[in-house]
C-alpha positions as CSV (number, residue, x, y, z in Angstrom):
1,M,104.5,-31.0,15.8
2,N,103.7,-32.6,12.4
3,T,99.9,-32.9,13.7
4,I,99.4,-29.1,13.7
5,R,100.5,-28.6,10.2
6,N,98.5,-31.8,8.8
7,L,95.3,-30.9,10.9
8,L,95.4,-27.4,9.2
9,M,95.4,-28.6,5.7
10,L,91.9,-29.8,5.4
11,V,90.3,-31.2,2.0
12,V,88.3,-28.6,0.4
13,A,86.8,-29.9,-2.9
14,A,83.5,-29.5,-4.7
15,P,81.8,-32.6,-5.9
16,I,82.5,-33.7,-9.3
17,V,80.1,-35.4,-11.7
18,A,81.4,-38.8,-12.9
19,L,82.0,-39.3,-16.5
20,S,81.0,-43.0,-16.4
21,Q,80.4,-45.8,-13.9
22,Q,82.7,-48.5,-15.6
23,P,86.4,-47.9,-15.8
24,P,87.4,-47.8,-19.6
25,D,90.7,-49.2,-20.4
26,V,93.3,-46.5,-21.1
27,P,93.6,-46.3,-24.9
28,A,96.1,-48.3,-26.6
29,S,97.5,-45.3,-28.2
30,F,98.4,-43.7,-24.6
31,S,101.9,-42.6,-24.3
32,P,103.2,-40.5,-21.6
33,E,104.0,-36.8,-22.4
34,I,106.7,-35.6,-20.2
35,N,106.9,-31.9,-21.4
36,A,103.0,-31.4,-22.0
37,A,100.7,-31.8,-19.2
38,R,97.8,-34.2,-19.8
39,T,94.3,-34.0,-18.3
40,L,92.5,-36.5,-16.1
41,G,89.0,-37.5,-16.1
42,V,86.6,-39.0,-13.4
43,F,85.2,-42.3,-14.6
44,K,83.6,-43.3,-11.2
45,T,82.9,-42.1,-7.6
46,A,82.1,-43.6,-4.4
47,T,80.4,-41.7,-1.5
48,F,81.3,-42.5,2.0
49,K,79.9,-41.4,5.5
50,Q,81.4,-38.8,7.7
51,L,80.4,-37.1,10.9
52,A,79.2,-33.5,10.7
53,G,82.2,-31.2,10.5
54,E,84.8,-34.0,9.6
55,S,87.4,-33.3,6.9
56,A,90.2,-35.5,6.0
57,V,93.4,-34.7,7.3
58,L,96.4,-35.1,5.0
59,P,98.2,-37.3,3.7
60,P,95.9,-40.4,3.0
61,A,97.1,-43.8,2.1
62,C,96.1,-46.7,-0.2
63,D,96.7,-50.5,-0.1
64,A,97.2,-53.1,-2.9
65,K,93.2,-53.7,-2.7
66,G,92.6,-50.0,-3.3
67,N,91.3,-49.6,0.2
68,V,91.8,-45.7,1.3
69,Y,93.1,-44.8,4.7
70,F,92.5,-41.4,6.2
71,R,92.2,-39.3,9.5
72,P,89.1,-37.3,10.0
73,Y,89.8,-33.8,11.7
74,A,88.1,-34.2,15.0
75,S,88.5,-30.8,16.7
76,R,91.3,-28.1,17.3
77,K,91.0,-28.7,20.8
78,S,91.7,-32.6,20.7
79,P,93.5,-33.1,17.2
80,L,95.4,-36.2,18.4
81,R,92.2,-38.2,19.1
82,S,91.4,-38.6,15.4
83,P,91.2,-42.1,14.6
84,I,92.1,-43.7,11.3
85,Y,89.3,-44.8,8.9
86,K,89.6,-47.5,6.3
87,V,87.2,-47.1,3.4
88,S,86.9,-49.6,0.5
89,P,86.6,-48.8,-3.2
90,Q,82.9,-49.0,-2.7
91,G,82.8,-46.2,-0.2
92,E,82.2,-48.5,2.7
93,R,83.7,-48.0,6.1
94,V,85.2,-51.3,7.0
95,A,87.6,-50.6,9.9
96,V,88.5,-47.8,12.6
97,Y,91.9,-47.6,14.2
98,R,92.3,-45.6,17.4
99,A,95.4,-45.1,19.1
100,S,93.3,-43.6,22.0
101,A,91.9,-46.9,22.6
102,D,94.8,-47.2,25.0
103,S,94.5,-45.1,27.8
104,E,98.4,-44.2,27.5
105,F,97.4,-42.2,24.6
106,T,94.6,-40.4,26.0
107,G,94.6,-37.0,27.7
108,Q,95.8,-33.4,26.8
109,F,98.7,-33.6,24.1
110,K,98.4,-37.4,23.7
111,G,97.1,-39.5,21.1
112,G,98.0,-40.6,17.4
113,E,99.7,-38.6,14.7
114,G,100.6,-39.8,11.2
115,F,100.3,-43.6,9.9
116,A,101.8,-46.0,7.5
117,L,100.9,-49.3,5.9
118,G,102.8,-52.4,6.0
119,K,103.5,-54.6,2.9
120,D,100.4,-56.6,3.8
121,G,98.1,-53.8,4.8
122,E,98.8,-53.9,8.3
123,V,98.4,-50.3,9.8
124,Y,100.9,-48.5,12.0
125,Q,100.4,-45.3,13.8
126,L,102.8,-42.7,15.7
127,A,101.4,-42.0,19.1
128,V,102.3,-39.5,21.7
129,S,102.4,-40.3,25.5
130,E,104.0,-39.0,28.5
131,K,106.9,-41.4,28.2
132,G,107.5,-40.3,24.5
133,T,106.6,-41.2,21.0
134,Y,105.8,-44.9,19.9
135,I,104.8,-46.7,16.7
136,V,101.6,-48.6,17.5
137,Q,100.4,-51.5,15.5
138,F,96.9,-52.6,14.8
139,D,95.3,-55.8,13.7
140,Q,92.7,-56.0,10.9
141,N,89.8,-55.3,13.2
142,G,91.6,-52.1,14.7
143,A,92.8,-53.7,18.0
144,I,96.3,-52.4,19.0
145,T,98.8,-55.7,19.0
146,S,102.1,-53.8,19.9
147,K,103.5,-50.5,21.2
148,I,107.0,-49.8,20.2
149,R,108.7,-46.8,22.1
150,L,111.2,-45.0,19.8
151,Q,114.6,-44.2,21.4
152,A,114.9,-41.6,18.8
153,G,116.4,-38.4,20.5
154,F,114.4,-36.3,18.0
155,S,110.8,-35.5,17.4
156,P,109.6,-37.9,14.7
157,Y,107.2,-36.5,11.9
158,H,107.3,-39.2,9.1
159,F,107.9,-42.7,8.8
160,A,107.4,-46.0,6.5
161,V,107.9,-49.6,7.1
162,F,110.4,-52.1,5.4
163,D,109.2,-55.4,4.2
164,S,111.5,-56.8,7.1
165,G,109.4,-54.8,9.8
166,E,111.9,-52.1,10.4
167,F,111.0,-48.5,10.3
168,L,112.4,-45.7,8.7
169,V,111.8,-42.6,10.7
170,T,112.3,-38.9,10.1
171,G,112.0,-35.9,12.0
172,S,113.7,-32.7,13.4
173,G,115.5,-31.8,16.7
174,A,113.7,-32.0,20.1
175,D,115.9,-30.9,23.1
176,D,118.9,-30.5,20.6
177,P,120.6,-27.3,20.7
178,R,119.8,-26.9,16.8
179,P,115.8,-27.4,17.1
180,H,115.4,-27.4,13.3
181,A,118.1,-29.8,12.6
182,I,116.8,-33.0,10.6
183,Y,117.3,-36.5,11.4
184,T,116.7,-39.7,9.7
185,G,117.4,-43.3,10.9
186,I,116.3,-47.0,10.6
187,F,114.6,-48.2,13.9
188,D,114.3,-52.0,14.8
189,R,111.1,-53.7,16.3
190,G,112.4,-52.8,19.6
191,G,112.4,-49.0,18.8
192,K,116.3,-48.7,18.8
193,M,117.8,-46.9,16.1
194,V,120.3,-49.2,14.3
195,K,121.4,-47.1,11.5
196,K,121.6,-43.3,11.4
197,I,121.2,-41.9,7.7
198,V,122.5,-38.4,6.6
199,F,121.1,-37.1,3.5
200,P,123.5,-34.6,1.5
201,G,120.9,-31.6,1.3
202,D,119.5,-31.8,4.8
203,E,122.3,-29.6,6.5
204,Q,121.6,-26.9,4.1
205,H,117.8,-27.1,5.0
206,T,118.9,-27.0,8.8
207,Q,121.0,-24.0,8.4
208,A,118.1,-22.2,6.6
209,A,115.7,-22.9,9.4
210,N,118.2,-21.7,11.9
211,R,118.4,-18.5,10.3
212,G,114.8,-17.8,10.2
213,D,114.4,-18.5,6.4
214,A,110.3,-18.6,6.0
215,E,110.8,-21.4,3.4
216,F,111.7,-23.7,6.3
217,T,110.2,-22.1,9.5
218,E,108.2,-19.6,10.8
219,P,110.8,-16.6,11.4
220,G,111.4,-16.4,15.3
221,N,110.1,-19.9,15.8
222,T,112.4,-21.8,18.6
223,I,110.1,-24.7,18.5
224,P,111.5,-28.0,17.1
225,G,110.5,-28.4,13.3
226,N,111.6,-28.0,9.8
227,Y,109.3,-27.5,7.0
228,A,111.5,-29.7,4.7
229,V,110.9,-32.6,6.7
230,D,107.5,-32.0,8.6
231,R,105.7,-31.2,5.3
232,G,107.5,-34.0,3.4
233,A,106.8,-37.5,3.1
234,V,108.3,-41.3,3.4
235,V,106.9,-43.5,0.5
236,P,107.3,-47.2,0.0
237,A,108.0,-48.8,-3.6
238,S,108.0,-52.1,-5.2
239,D,112.0,-52.2,-5.2
240,G,111.9,-52.9,-1.4
241,N,113.3,-49.3,-0.8
242,L,111.8,-46.4,0.8
243,Y,111.8,-43.0,-0.7
244,V,112.0,-39.8,1.3
245,V,110.5,-36.7,-0.1
246,R,111.5,-33.3,1.1
247,W,109.4,-30.3,0.8
248,T,111.6,-28.2,-1.4
249,T,111.2,-26.9,-4.7
250,P,112.4,-28.8,-6.9
251,A,111.2,-31.7,-4.7
252,R,114.4,-33.5,-3.3
253,V,113.9,-37.3,-3.3
254,Y,116.2,-39.9,-1.5
255,G,115.9,-43.7,-1.9
256,V,116.9,-45.7,1.1
257,S,117.6,-49.5,1.2
258,P,116.7,-51.8,4.1
259,A,120.4,-51.9,4.9
260,G,120.4,-47.9,5.4
261,E,122.2,-47.2,2.0
262,I,121.3,-44.0,0.0
263,V,120.3,-45.7,-3.3
264,A,118.8,-42.8,-5.0
265,D,119.1,-39.1,-5.0
266,F,117.3,-36.9,-7.4
267,E,115.0,-33.8,-7.8
268,V,111.6,-33.7,-9.1
269,I,110.8,-30.4,-11.2
270,P,107.3,-29.1,-10.6
271,P,105.3,-28.3,-13.6
272,I,104.7,-24.8,-12.1
273,D,107.8,-22.8,-10.9
274,G,107.8,-22.6,-7.0
275,K,105.6,-25.4,-6.3
276,K,106.2,-27.8,-3.5
277,P,105.1,-31.3,-2.9
278,S,101.8,-31.9,-1.1
279,I,101.4,-35.7,-1.5
280,A,103.6,-38.6,-2.7
281,V,102.6,-42.1,-3.4
282,G,104.2,-45.0,-4.9
283,H,103.2,-47.9,-7.3
284,G,105.3,-50.3,-9.0
285,S,108.5,-48.6,-10.4
286,R,107.1,-45.1,-10.2
287,L,106.3,-42.4,-7.7
288,A,103.5,-39.9,-8.2
289,I,103.8,-36.4,-6.8
290,E,100.9,-34.0,-6.3
291,W,102.0,-30.3,-6.2
292,E,100.8,-28.0,-3.3
293,A,97.7,-25.7,-4.0
294,T,97.7,-22.6,-2.0
295,Q,95.4,-19.7,-1.0
296,N,97.6,-17.5,-3.1
297,D,98.1,-19.9,-6.1
298,P,95.3,-22.8,-6.4
299,R,97.1,-24.4,-9.5
300,A,98.3,-27.6,-8.9
301,G,99.1,-30.7,-10.9
302,I,100.9,-34.4,-10.4
303,T,104.1,-35.6,-11.8
304,V,105.0,-39.0,-12.2
305,V,108.6,-40.4,-12.2
306,G,110.7,-43.7,-12.1
307,L,112.4,-44.6,-9.1
308,D,115.4,-43.1,-10.6
309,G,113.9,-39.7,-11.1
310,E,113.2,-40.3,-14.7
311,P,110.1,-38.1,-16.0
312,Y,107.3,-40.2,-16.9
313,A,104.0,-38.2,-17.2
314,T,102.4,-34.7,-16.0
315,Y,99.0,-34.0,-15.3
316,N,97.3,-30.5,-14.7
317,E,94.3,-31.6,-12.9
318,K,93.4,-31.4,-8.9
319,L,90.5,-33.6,-8.6
320,G,91.0,-33.7,-4.7
321,V,93.8,-35.2,-2.4
322,L,95.8,-38.0,-4.3
323,A,95.5,-41.4,-2.3
324,C,96.1,-44.1,-4.8
325,Y,98.2,-44.5,-8.1
326,S,97.9,-47.7,-9.8
327,D,98.4,-49.7,-13.0
328,Q,97.1,-48.1,-16.3
329,E,97.7,-44.9,-15.1
330,R,94.7,-44.8,-12.7
331,F,94.4,-42.5,-9.7
332,T,92.2,-42.3,-6.6
333,F,91.4,-39.0,-5.0
334,L,89.8,-38.3,-1.8
335,G,87.3,-35.3,-2.1
336,G,84.9,-34.1,0.5
337,K,82.7,-37.3,1.2
338,E,83.7,-39.2,-1.9
339,L,86.5,-41.1,-3.6
340,R,87.2,-40.0,-7.2
341,F,88.6,-42.6,-9.6
342,A,90.3,-41.0,-12.5
343,Q,92.6,-41.8,-15.6
344,P,94.0,-39.9,-18.6
345,R,91.6,-38.6,-21.0
């Protein structure tokens, strides 16, 4: 399940000393360097409270006001009980969202998984019960306002919300004879799939996992799943489309319109050969992709591209886990118990 992989990817980042406490303007002379990586500097930090032993579960999210949302790692015995925390840019915890507040989502193998934000900052979360997988919606105070049971026929891993309120959901086979098959569809507010979407590269990823390719599954694994989708992302953008990022190298990105049309299909080449995407966030007409650091290769960085895949800038810093990308090339990172606000040097 998506939860297992995300829960094992904990944030490990040493404290960084802020360069200053006021956000300086990006110099007027700033120009993106596509072929040469720039560096980022932290201009401000904000500390927030966490319980002992808590670390953030990837990926975090950010709303238009700069609030950061993340799930804390609770325990290996009950990973689905992790709530979603909303933290202000000042480091104040302003809301907590718990799928387990509903008794249907309590108990072994039940609870909340990945989450997404709507256009007005509303919070949605995948939640698992004995009856299947739901998308749960919360109000601003953290109360559950609706539960939508997905009639998916596969195991959902990632989702995002169109401005219309419909959902783009992607995942892999459940009871399918090909457990590593990848599925994507648009679901209405009743949980019904109204449009099936087939991306050009997904069948190739399915076949690779079926034959035990370690780049796409653990060899010998027959449990439903495919790294290309469960380690990927779905990202909203200002054009009203949603962008599906596959965990491949180069990263394969597809843009999907509210009507279910594939309006973009491009690859993003990592600055370091062999790197795969760890986090993807959108802002305006751009996507920022943070590349995965591994135990064997801790190098990482960020690539910013347009919604057509055109390269914009590359940064060679890893200052935590990327949560926000905003105007004037500003970034917010989640590291340990603090938010780190950075911009190009």
